[in-house]
N, C-alpha and C positions, 0 to 999 in steps of 0.2 A: 468526486473523482476519491478511489480506495485508496485509503492509507494503513500501511502495514504497523500494527503496534512498535514493531523495534523504530518503525523512524516519528511515530509518537512519543516514543519513551526520550531519543536522542533530543527531539526538538524541545520537550516538555525540560528536560535536565539542562540543555541550552539557555533556554527562555529565563529559568528559575536565576541561572549561572547568572546573564545579559543582564535580567532586570535587578537584581543584587546587587552586580559588580557598578554599573553603572549607578546605582542608585548610590551606592555606598563613595564609589568616586564623586557623584556630583555632591554628596552631604560632606564629605570628610575633606574635598577641595575648598569648599565650603566654609568651613570650620575651620581649617585648618590658614587660609587666604585670610578672614577673622583675627583669627587670632594674632598670624604675623602683620595685620595691620592694625592689631590692638596692640600690639608689642612694639610697633614705632609710635602709633602713638603715645604710649607711655614712654618712650624712652624720649621723645621728640616733647613731652610733657616736664621730663627731669632736664632736659637742654635747656629748656627755656629757664626753668630753673637757676642753670647754672648761668645761663648770658644775661638773665638779671643781680646775678648776683657781681658778673663781671664790670656791668655798667652802674651798680650802685657805688662797685669798688672803684672806679673812676671817680665818679662824684664825691666821695669822701676821700681819696687823695688828692684829687682838685683845693678840698674845703679844708683840710692838715694843711695843706701848702701853703695856702692862702691866711687861716690860720698863725702857723708857725714864723710868718712873715712878720704880722701884723705886731708878734708879739718882742720882735727881737728892738735891741735898745736903740742900735744905729737910727730907727726910723721913728721912735719917740726924739729922740736927737736935734735931728734934723728938721724935722716936724717943728719942734718948740722953738728952733735957732731960725726957721726958716730958709736952712742952707737946702735949697732946691737941684742945687745942681751935683753933689756927691750922693744925697735922694737918687734923682734921675739915673745915677749910672750905677748904682749898689740895684736901684727896681729893675733895669732892661737885662742886666747879668741874673737875676733870678727870676724874670721872666721866661728868658734862653733857657736855662740849665732845666725849669721845671716843663720847658715847652707848653707855654701858655702864651695862645694867642691875644691876651687882654690882658692887662693888668695896669691897673689905674688907681689914684690916689683922690679923695674926696677932705672936704671940712667936714664937722662935727654936721653939717647942714645940708650935707651934699652935693655940695658947689666942686667941680672940679679943678683939679689944684697940680696933677702932674698925669699924663697918658704915655707910658711909657710906650706903646708901636704909636705916636701918635703928638711928639713931647709939643709939636707946636700948632694944637688946639688944649684950649684948658678955658676955666672961667665959666662953661654950663653947669646947668643947676644939672642932677641925677636923683634929686628927690622924688619926685615921681614913680622910678623904677623902683618894682613892687619886692625886692629885694632890700634894693637900700634904704626904703623905706623900712621896711622890718628891721633892718639892722640897728637901724637909729631909733625905731621904737623899742625894740627887745635888748639891745645892747649885747647883742651874743651874735656869733659865726654864724650863716645860714647857706646851705647853696641846694640848688635846684634848678632843671632846666626849662628852659626859656626859649620864647620865640624874640630876637633882637628884628626890627624892621633894619629899612636900608638907610635912613636917611638916621639912625644911633650907629648903624656899621661906617657909615661915612665918615664919622668922629674918630673910631676906633683905626681905622684905614681903608685906602682906596684898596689894597690886596684881600682885605678880608669882604667888600661888597662883592668884587668879581669871585671870590672862593664861594660866596653862599648862593649868588645869580647860578641857578638851573633853569634847562630849556625843558619843559614836557616832550617827553617819546610815547610816542605812539602805541598803547598798549590793550592787550586782548583781554577783554574781560572787565577795563576797567569803568570807571564811572566817567557820564559828558560831562567835561569842563569847556569852559570859554577863555581861561587864563592860556597863555601860551608860554609861561615862564614865572619861575617863582624866586621872587629878589631879596626877601627875609633869609635871614638866618636862624638855625636851631643852636642853641649856647648851654654848655654845662655851666654853669656858671654860680661861683661862689666869693661872698662878701663877709670882713671881719672887723668890727670895732677894733680902733685904736685908742689905748688911754693914756693917761700921763701920771707920771708917780704918783697923785694924788688919788687917785681911780676916775678921772673925772675922763667923759668922752671928748676927744679931740678932732678924731676925725674916722673916714670908714676907704679902706682898702680892698678893694674887689677884682676880681681877675677870671678868666675863663677860657674853654676852649669850643673853637665853632668845631659842628660838627659836621658840616655840607663839606663833602669830599674829604673828610678825615675818615681813613678805615683802618685806625687803631684798635679802636675797641671789635667792628665786627671779625676784622682778621684774627684779634686773640683770640676772639669767641670762636672760631674757625678753629684755629692752631689746637686749643686747652680741649673743648667739647670735641672735638672729630678728627684730630690730629692729621687732618689733610691729607686725609685719606678720599680716593678717587674711585670711580668707576665707569668704565667704557669711556675716559679719557675726561669725566666731568667729577667736581668734586660733590662728592656723599653729604657731606654737610654744608650748611649754607647760613649767614645770617646778614640781618638788615636792620637799622634807622631810618623809618618813616618820621617826614616832618608831614604831617598830616596824612595824604594816602601818598607825598613823591618820595622817591628813596634817593637818600642825599648823602647816605653810606652804605656800601653794601659789598659784598663778593660774590652775588649771582651775576655768573657772566650772561650777556649778549651771544648771539650764532656765533656772533665776527671772534668772540671772546674776553671783549672787553667787559667793564663791570657793565652794571645796568642800573648806573645815576640819570634819573631824569624820567626810567619808569615808574609805573605806579600800580598799587595794589587793586587786585579787582574787586569791581563794587560791592559784592556779596560777603565779604570780607571785611571792608570801609563800613558796610551797615551794623557789622554785630560788634567790632570792636570800638570805633570810633563816634560811631551813632548811639550806639546803645552800652557804651563804655561795660561789655562783655568780650572775658579772651575766645580765643577761639582757637580749637585743637579738634583738626582734620583735615581733608585733602583739599588743595587747594594749585590751581591754575598761577605760577611764579612764572613771569615773564613770559618762557618760551619753553616749561615743561611742568610735568603733576609731582607736587612735594607734598610729603606729611607734613603738616605746618601747622606754628602753634604762634601765635599772635595775643600780645597784651597789649594796652594804652600805655601810652608814656605821660605824665601828668605835669603840670607847672606848679609852681607854688600857693597857685591859689584853685589846685585840683580841677584846673582845667586839661581835658584830654588835647594835647597838641599834636602827638606821634605814637608809632606802632613801635616798638622792639616786636623783632623777627626774629626765628630758628626753622629751620625746613630740612626733612631730610629725602633725599631723593628718593620717590616712589618709584622710579622705574628696575631700582635691585628687589625690590619686595614685590612688584608686579613677575616680575622674572624667576624668585623664587617660586612665589603661588603659580607659577608658568609649570616650574619643573616637577612640582609637587602635582599639578594634575597630570602629566604625561608619566611621572609614575608610578599611581593609582591607575591611568588608562592600561598603560602596560602589564601592571600584574592583574588585571579586568581580562584582560585579552590574554594573558598567561592561562588566567584558572578558567576561561572559557576551551581552551586548546585541552586541557588534563580533563573538562568537564564533557567533553567531545570522547577522550579516549577512552573514560569511564563508561561513561552512558554507553557506549557500544560493545563494551567486553562484558554491560551486566545486562545490556539488553539483549544480547548472544544467549547469556546463559539463563536469561528466563522464556525468551521466545523459544527457544529449542524443545522445552516439554511443554509451551502453549502450543505448538504447532501439532506436535504431536496430539495432543489432545483434542484439538479442531480436526485432524486427522481420523482418531479413532469415533470423533463424532459424526463423521459423513459417512463412515463405512455403519455404522450403529443406525444413522437415518434410514441406508439403503437396507435394511432388515438382517442384519447381521448379528443379531443379539449375543454371538458367544464371542467376541471380538474384547480384548481388555487390553490397559495401558499399563507398562511398566515405569515406575518413576520409585527409586528407591530416596530421595531427599527426604529431610525431614521437616521441610517449610511450607510454605502458604498452599507451595504448586505441589508438595507431595500429599497435601492435605486434600490439594485438589483435585487431585488424580486418585487416590483412593475414595472419594466420593461420589468421582466419573464410575469409577470402576462397580461401587456399590449400587447406583441408579441404575448402570446398565441391568446389574441381578435382579434390581426391583422390577424391570420395564419387563425382565423377560418373567416374572413370575406371572408381572400383573397381566401381560400378555397372554400367557396361558390360561387365568382367570377369566381375562376378558372373553377369548375365546369359547369357554365354558359356557360363561354366562350368555355371551351372543344366541348361544348354537339353543342354551334352553330358553330365552327370552323368544326365539325366532318360533320352536315349537308352541311357544305358550300362545304368542299370536296367533298361527294356524289354528289353535285350538278356540280360541275367541272368534276367532273370524266365522267358524264351523257351528259355535254355537250360537254367534249374531244370527248367522240367516238359521238356522234352524228354530231359534226364537219366531224370528220373523214370520217362517214358515208356520211356526204353532200357533203363532200370535193369526193370522191368517184362516187361518183351520177352526181357531177355537171362537172367533170374534163371530162368524156366521150361526151357531145354532146357540149363541148369545144372544144375539140378535132375535133370532126365533121365539128362545124362552122368554123374552123384554116383550117383544110382541103378543103374546098369548099372554103372560102375565098380564099384562096389562088391559087387554081384552075381556078376562076373568073378571080381572076388579070393578069394571064398567059395566059387567052384568050383576056383579054379585053386591045383598042388600047392605047397609049398614050395618043391621042389627046381625051379621051372620059372624061366628066366633076368627073364622079361618079369615076373613078377610085382613087383620092383623100381621097373620103370616105370610098372605099373599105380598103386603106390601114390601115385606120386610126381603121377601125372593125378588121384588123389583128393585127394592134398593141394594140388595148385594147384588144382582144383575147388571145394573147400571153402574158400580163399583169395578164390577169386574170388566167391564167395557171400557170404562177412563184407563185402568192398567194397560189394557192391550193396546187402545187409542196411544200411551205415551209409550210401548215400548215399538211401536211402528212410528213414532215421529223422532223415537231416539236411535234406532236402526236404519232409516230412510235415508238416503244420501239423494239430496234436492239439489237445483240447481237455482243458485238466490237470482232473483229479477230487482236488478242496482237498478235503479232510477232519484233523480237527484228531487231530493222531498225535502219538506220544512219540519222539523220536531216537533214544532206548536203543534200543526196543523194533526198529526197521528198524536199526542196527546190530547186534543181536546176530541179527538173520534174515538179515543178509550174512556176519556170523560162521560160522553154521550151514551154511551152501549154501557156504563155500569154504575151511572150515576140513581139513577129508577130503580134497582135494584133494590130488595127487601134490606141486606146486612150495610148499604151504605145510606139509609137513611136517617143515621144517627150519627155518621163520620163527617168531621167540618173538611174539607179537603180546599185549602191556601193553593194559587200559583203562582208564582215568582218567575216569570220571563223575560229573557235579556233577548231585547228587542234587535239588538245588533248581531243576532247570530246568523252565521250562513247557511243556505239550503245545502245538504252535503247526498254524496251515493247512500244508499241504502235500499233495503228489500223492506218496503212497505209494512205489509202483511207479517212477517217474520219480527219484525220491532213490535210493532202493535203486540204480537202475541208475547212479547217476554214484557210489554210495559203492564197489560192486564194480569198476569202470573206475578207480577212484583205488588199490584196495585191489589191481589187477591189475597195474595200472604199479608200483606200489610194490613189490611183490614180484618181478616183473621186475627194476627196476632191481638189486635184490641180489641176481640169480640162484638167487630159491629158497633164500636162507639169511642170515638177519640180525636185527635187533629191530625190528619195526613198533608205534609208540604211537598209539593212538589215545583223543583225549582230547576232552570237552566242556568248554564254560565260554561265560560271557556277554563279549559284547567291550568294549572299553574305557569306551565311551559307554553302557551299559548297553542299547543296543536290539536289539541282533542274538544270534540265538544261535548259537557256535561251535563246529564242529566238526574239529580240528587229527591229520592222519594226518602222523606224524614218521615216516621209514624211514632207513636205514643205510647207503642206496646209492651208486651212482654219483655221483649229484648231477646238475645241469643247467647247463651252460656258458653264461654270460655272454650271449653271442650268439645263447641262444638262448631264453632266457628271455622275449623278448616273443613270440618264434612258438611257444610250446607250445600255445595254444589254436587255434593256425589248422586249418583243416582238410586233411588229407592230410599234416599235418605229423609228424614220427617222428624220435626219438633215433635213433644210429648203432647204442644196445645191442638194439637189439627189431626186427628184420630181416622180421619177420613181418606188425608191427602196420599197419592199414588207417590211421592217424592223425589217425581220427576219434573216437574214444573220451573225449579231452579235450574235443574241440571242441564235440561234442555236449552233456557236461555240463555244460559254460560255457551252453549255451545256454538249458539245462535250470534253472540257478539264477537266470540274469537273468530267467527266466520267473517263478519265484520272488521276481523283485524283490531277489533275496539278491547277492553275489557271492562267485567262489572267488579265490583267489590265492595265489601261491605263493615261498617264500622256499629259496632251496638254498645249497649251498656243493659244489662237484667234488670229490668223495673223499672226503666226511664224508654227506651224505645230503639229504635233500629236507625238507619242509614243507607240503604242503597243507593251504589251511584255506578250508573253506564256511563261511558265515557266511547265515546265513535268519534272518529281520526275526521279531521278535518281534511289536510292535503294527502293523503294517502289515499286514498277512493277518488278525489277529485282532480288531481294532477295527474 
């Protein structure tokens, strides 16, 4: 299908802008999207720092409240006087005021003297509790997050047991668990020693806040860090406290709008945070939405991981930002394509018109009007092309004129050469008969003449020169004669063997070591056996003459490098051929200086024979080391 340059240029411009535009769009969207996500991750990392600080502040607040209460004089006095009624009244008031779920007094050995949340139960020993044990040992206030089992919560009150009990809710991506509910509770617990006026330890005051279904901390995080912002009716930021993998305090909402108490963290996050103890800052599936999240472990006094503190930002807002960015880039790309189309169309017209003028001028020039020229005033490459075209047209016109003159001259020379060739053939025929007579009678005279006759030497020279004249005439006849080749399938090796059997008994071959190296896989080919034999004889004679009748002659047959020709190589150890004579050795009547009796037609005739076979004859030579003549005969050209 033919496509104009205008269309090609428009398509090229469009292709460039489309590829570059969409590449920039994809890369830009990807980079900006990554940047947005990175910014969100950095923000949620800072949010986690803020959430941790709020959580730690709550621990410090409880710790401070317990410490200050333990230092009050009324506790020491009531404790020393064993006035439990007034002590109970005052501690209940403090528990309510400080919003504590637990506020309990023990003696110095950990035996419970008073529970403000459940006054009826006392006398049990809390010395095995890790925090109480540490306070008794170190005699200083201690606070931590601890897990309290159901039987211990029952001592503090039935309502706390009910508050702590949370049923598991089926959650996508959470790990598999066989339990159906969690009955233990997670408490921020603080304890402080009570000393008498002499500084001796007389008791321990401990209290705490049950985190199960207590939303004070998570809502404070949301209010302070995220300021209650929403996106499409959903809270942008959320916070959660996990007991193990269970949400016990959260403002993450389910689809029906309730707090997602009882749902669990994804298995992937649980593995990273609880099992491996590493923070998690990445996107995660939270109940029913994707969030950019940050998780870190919550540890007890023994540094064991008992839960997770979480904050997260709704991913949907950032994905919408990324999507809007992608659409913005896409619209910019489409606008660029439209602009590129308009520019390429206008630019294409400005370029195509002078090119069309050049094309039209080329057709006119091709039809023979060498006087046609192109007009172009622009100074750019198109103008340069037009000026070059005009210069070319002038050159063609001049060369056409010269070619006509040269052709006419060559035709005249060819006609003269044809006439000379015909004349030479006629003269050769006319000379050949009297030369034969001279040679015949000269030989008869030689036979009758005695050896001592002085004239015999002169007569021998006459015979010798007459024979040379006959050879020259014969060469002229062979050179000018147009014979029809007798082409037959022939084995080249047979021709070489026949030629060697003809010449090996001649005296000039007696001291020549002839070596043959035949490739037996060579096929039979179409050729004129007599003519090729003549070629081989000419080459052999030239080789022997160049070696003065002694040396080594190697005849090798093989395939050509491209496999299309059969090569016959004749390598001698003779004089070699000078560089200035290499291009003239196949010319008629040319003879090297070391062959004074040569007619100079042998190689020329051989060259003509090989060319008629659509082959080639070449020579490689080095003066003083010898020459290699290669005869190449086609394999498929004549066999096909």
